C-alpha positions as CSV (number, residue, x, y, z in Angstrom):
1,M,-7.3,-59.0,-22.8
2,T,-3.6,-60.3,-22.6
3,G,-2.3,-60.7,-18.9
4,T,-5.8,-61.9,-17.8
5,T,-5.4,-63.6,-14.0
6,V,-8.5,-65.2,-13.0
7,G,-9.9,-68.6,-11.2
8,D,-7.4,-70.6,-9.4
9,R,-4.6,-67.8,-9.1
10,G,-6.9,-65.0,-8.5
11,R,-8.6,-66.6,-5.4
12,R,-5.0,-67.8,-4.2
13,N,-3.4,-64.3,-4.4
14,A,-6.8,-63.2,-2.7
15,R,-6.5,-65.4,0.1
16,A,-3.2,-64.5,0.8
17,R,-4.1,-60.6,1.0
18,G,-7.3,-61.4,3.3
19,V,-9.4,-59.7,1.1
20,P,-12.5,-61.0,-0.8
21,W,-11.7,-62.8,-4.0
22,R,-11.2,-60.2,-7.5
23,A,-10.3,-61.0,-10.5
24,E,-7.1,-59.2,-11.9
25,I,-6.6,-57.8,-14.9
26,D,-3.0,-56.7,-16.4
27,G,-2.0,-56.2,-13.2
28,R,-4.6,-53.7,-11.9
29,R,-7.0,-55.1,-9.0
30,R,-10.5,-54.9,-9.4
31,P,-13.0,-54.4,-6.6
32,P,-15.4,-56.9,-5.9
33,P,-18.7,-55.7,-7.6
34,S,-21.5,-54.4,-5.4
35,R,-24.5,-56.3,-4.5
36,L,-26.9,-54.2,-6.5
37,Y,-24.8,-54.8,-9.4
38,L,-24.4,-58.3,-9.5
39,K,-28.2,-58.3,-8.9
40,R,-28.9,-55.8,-11.7
41,A,-26.4,-57.8,-14.1
42,V,-27.9,-61.4,-13.4
43,A,-31.4,-60.2,-14.1
44,S,-30.3,-58.5,-17.6
45,Y,-28.7,-61.9,-18.5
46,Y,-32.3,-63.8,-17.8
47,A,-33.8,-60.6,-19.6
48,L,-31.8,-61.8,-22.6
49,I,-32.7,-65.3,-22.5
50,S,-36.3,-64.6,-22.2
51,E,-36.0,-62.5,-25.4
52,N,-34.2,-65.3,-27.0
53,D,-36.9,-67.3,-26.6
54,F,-39.7,-65.1,-27.5
55,E,-37.7,-64.4,-30.7
56,I,-37.3,-68.3,-31.3
57,G,-41.0,-68.5,-30.7
58,R,-41.7,-66.0,-33.6
59,I,-39.6,-68.4,-36.0
60,I,-41.7,-71.7,-35.0
61,S,-44.8,-69.9,-35.1
62,Y,-43.8,-68.6,-38.7
63,L,-43.0,-72.1,-39.8
64,K,-45.8,-73.6,-38.6
65,E,-47.8,-70.8,-40.2
66,R,-46.2,-72.0,-43.4
67,D,-46.8,-75.5,-42.9
68,E,-43.1,-76.0,-42.9
69,Y,-42.4,-77.1,-39.3
70,D,-42.2,-80.6,-39.8
71,N,-40.2,-80.3,-42.7
72,T,-37.7,-78.2,-41.2
73,I,-34.1,-78.8,-39.2
74,I,-34.2,-76.8,-36.1
75,V,-30.9,-76.3,-34.1
76,Y,-30.5,-74.2,-31.5
77,T,-27.2,-73.5,-30.0
78,S,-24.5,-70.9,-29.5
79,D,-20.3,-69.9,-30.1
80,H,-19.8,-69.6,-26.2
81,G,-21.4,-69.0,-23.2
82,D,-21.3,-65.9,-21.0
83,F,-20.3,-65.7,-17.1
84,A,-23.3,-64.9,-14.9
85,G,-21.2,-64.1,-11.8
86,E,-19.0,-67.4,-11.9
87,H,-15.7,-67.0,-10.9
88,G,-16.4,-63.5,-10.0
89,L,-16.9,-62.6,-13.5
90,M,-19.7,-61.4,-16.0
91,G,-20.1,-61.6,-19.6
92,K,-18.0,-63.2,-22.1
93,T,-14.4,-63.3,-21.5
94,F,-11.4,-65.2,-22.7
95,S,-11.4,-68.1,-20.7
96,V,-11.5,-71.9,-20.3
97,Y,-14.4,-72.5,-17.7
98,D,-17.4,-74.3,-18.0
99,A,-19.6,-71.3,-18.4
100,I,-18.0,-70.1,-21.6
101,H,-17.4,-73.4,-22.8
102,R,-20.6,-75.5,-21.8
103,I,-23.2,-74.2,-24.6
104,P,-26.7,-75.3,-25.3
105,L,-27.7,-78.0,-28.1
106,L,-31.3,-78.3,-29.3
107,V,-31.8,-80.3,-32.2
108,R,-35.2,-81.2,-33.8
109,F,-35.5,-82.9,-37.2
110,P,-38.6,-84.5,-39.0
111,G,-39.3,-87.4,-37.5
112,C,-37.1,-86.8,-33.9
113,P,-39.2,-88.6,-31.1
114,G,-38.7,-85.6,-29.0
115,G,-38.4,-85.3,-25.0
116,I,-34.8,-86.9,-25.1
117,S,-32.0,-85.1,-23.1
118,S,-28.5,-86.7,-23.0
119,E,-25.4,-86.2,-21.3
120,A,-23.4,-87.2,-24.0
121,I,-20.1,-84.8,-24.7
122,V,-20.7,-83.1,-27.9
123,E,-18.0,-80.4,-30.0
124,S,-19.1,-77.7,-32.1
125,V,-17.4,-79.5,-35.0
126,D,-19.6,-82.5,-34.4
127,L,-22.5,-80.6,-36.1
128,F,-21.9,-80.0,-39.7
129,P,-21.6,-83.8,-39.9
130,T,-24.9,-84.1,-37.9
131,L,-27.1,-81.6,-40.3
132,C,-25.4,-83.7,-43.3
133,Q,-26.7,-86.9,-41.8
134,L,-30.2,-85.7,-41.2
135,A,-30.1,-84.2,-44.7
136,D,-29.0,-87.5,-46.1
137,L,-26.4,-86.0,-47.5
138,P,-22.6,-87.4,-47.5
139,P,-19.8,-85.1,-45.4
140,P,-16.9,-84.1,-47.2
141,P,-14.1,-86.9,-46.6
142,A,-11.9,-84.6,-44.3
143,C,-15.0,-83.4,-42.3
144,D,-13.9,-83.4,-38.4
145,G,-16.4,-84.5,-36.0
146,R,-18.8,-86.8,-35.9
147,A,-22.7,-87.3,-36.3
148,I,-24.2,-87.5,-32.9
149,I,-28.0,-88.5,-34.0
150,E,-27.8,-92.3,-35.0
151,G,-32.0,-93.1,-35.7
152,Q,-33.6,-92.5,-33.0
153,T,-30.6,-92.3,-30.3
154,I,-27.5,-90.1,-29.4
155,D,-23.9,-91.2,-29.9
156,D,-22.4,-91.2,-26.7
157,S,-19.0,-92.5,-28.0
158,K,-17.0,-89.1,-27.2
159,T,-15.0,-89.2,-24.0
160,A,-13.5,-85.8,-24.1
161,A,-14.1,-82.5,-25.7
162,F,-11.1,-79.8,-26.6
163,C,-11.1,-76.4,-25.9
164,E,-8.8,-73.3,-26.7
165,S,-8.6,-69.6,-25.8
166,S,-6.0,-66.7,-25.7
167,G,-3.0,-68.9,-25.4
168,S,-4.6,-71.7,-22.9
169,S,-5.9,-75.3,-24.0
170,A,-7.9,-77.5,-22.2
171,I,-9.3,-80.9,-22.2
172,R,-13.1,-81.4,-20.7
173,T,-14.1,-85.3,-19.8
174,R,-17.0,-86.1,-18.3
175,D,-15.5,-86.0,-14.7
176,F,-12.4,-83.6,-14.8
177,R,-11.3,-80.7,-16.7
178,F,-7.6,-80.0,-17.6
179,V,-6.3,-76.6,-18.7
180,Y,-2.6,-75.6,-19.6
181,H,-1.7,-72.2,-20.1
182,Q,1.3,-71.1,-22.2
183,N,2.6,-69.3,-19.3
184,G,3.3,-73.1,-18.0
185,E,0.5,-72.6,-15.5
186,E,-1.9,-75.9,-15.2
187,E,-5.1,-76.1,-13.8
188,L,-7.2,-79.8,-13.1
189,Y,-10.4,-79.8,-11.5
190,D,-13.0,-82.5,-10.5
191,Y,-16.3,-82.0,-11.3
192,R,-17.5,-85.1,-9.0
193,N,-16.7,-83.3,-5.9
194,D,-16.2,-79.4,-7.2
195,P,-18.8,-78.4,-9.9
196,G,-18.2,-75.0,-9.6
197,E,-14.6,-75.6,-10.5
198,M,-13.4,-73.6,-7.0
199,N,-10.6,-76.1,-6.1
200,N,-7.3,-76.4,-8.3
201,V,-6.2,-80.2,-7.4
202,C,-3.2,-79.9,-10.4
203,L,-0.7,-79.9,-7.1
204,D,-2.4,-83.0,-5.3
205,P,-0.5,-85.8,-5.6
206,A,-4.0,-88.2,-5.5
207,Y,-4.3,-86.9,-8.7
208,T,-1.1,-87.0,-10.5
209,E,-2.0,-90.1,-12.7
210,I,-5.2,-88.5,-14.0
211,K,-3.4,-85.0,-14.9
212,Q,-0.8,-86.8,-16.5
213,N,-3.1,-88.9,-19.0
214,L,-5.1,-85.9,-19.6
215,L,-2.0,-84.1,-20.6
216,R,-1.2,-86.8,-22.9
217,Q,-4.8,-86.6,-24.7
218,L,-4.5,-82.8,-24.8
219,L,-1.0,-82.8,-26.4
220,S,-2.0,-85.5,-28.7
221,F,-5.0,-83.3,-30.2
222,T,-2.7,-79.9,-30.2
223,M,-0.1,-82.3,-32.6
224,K,-2.5,-83.3,-34.7
225,Y,-4.3,-79.9,-35.8
226,A,-1.2,-77.8,-35.5
227,K,0.0,-78.2,-38.7
228,K,-3.5,-78.0,-40.4
229,S,-4.7,-74.8,-37.9
230,G,-3.4,-71.5,-35.9
231,P,-4.3,-68.1,-35.4
232,T,-1.9,-66.8,-38.1
233,R,-2.5,-69.7,-40.8
234,D,-6.2,-69.7,-40.5
235,H,-6.2,-65.9,-41.1
236,Q,-4.3,-65.9,-43.9
237,G,-5.8,-68.7,-45.3
238,M,-9.3,-66.8,-45.4
239,F,-8.2,-64.8,-47.9
240,E,-5.6,-66.4,-50.2
241,E,-7.6,-66.5,-53.0
242,K,-9.5,-63.9,-54.2
243,D,-12.4,-66.2,-55.4
244,S,-12.4,-68.2,-52.5
245,L,-16.4,-68.7,-51.0
246,V,-14.8,-67.1,-47.7
247,A,-13.4,-64.0,-49.6
248,L,-16.4,-63.6,-51.9
249,L,-18.6,-63.8,-48.7
250,H,-16.5,-61.4,-46.4
251,K,-14.7,-59.0,-48.5
252,R,-16.8,-59.0,-51.7
253,G,-20.3,-58.9,-50.4
254,Y,-22.1,-61.9,-52.0
255,R,-24.7,-63.8,-50.4
256,Y,-25.2,-67.3,-50.2
257,S,-27.7,-68.0,-52.5
258,Q,-25.8,-66.1,-55.2
259,L,-22.9,-69.0,-54.6
260,A,-24.8,-72.5,-55.0
261,D,-23.0,-72.9,-58.5
262,K,-19.4,-72.7,-56.1
263,I,-20.4,-75.1,-53.7
């Protein structure tokens, strides 16, 4: 979906025209959806959540019936979120807002105390080393991320999460989100005063130092992984070796259980 213009610029253009905010996609103006459409869309969104709850309940019931519930690590998470009206958008889109990147993470494991919630910053790369630790397995030496569970507590040491999406990169801390787009545009949101990400304060002089600090962190992160990954490099690397695990699974139809001796 190239050429998408949403968020601050879309709202600014709408205000200049004196019309309700609307998303502009590939230069075509989309009128705001009707109230009835939005109500149905949000109702469907919550219906899908209820369906997820029901299916997860079936899995848990099965584990209990087989006496495996107390011997199983359960993780509930997602690869991304969905818009439910935020920024005038619905569904999954390429963006760097909280509605897409702030996803649920629920973990239950043998001996888990239960009932603990945390505002710790966690990234998807932290999940693999966490599972290794819970399974008493050493993570690979070059593994990114860190185990988030320390005994009965949650590691709260991470200060920022990094996000990338379709030509945009972002850093999210507890209080701020800074976004840099490849066309040179920037966004900065202060969650202390603006949890809905409605006011881009990137050009506000009061935030200059904060913006520069976040930009330095984002640049350091990008440079750290620039040589290791990228859309073209990752896609080529997936199938460089005809007998690599990825190639065997995705190209030749093997199952994980058939490849145990190759891991």
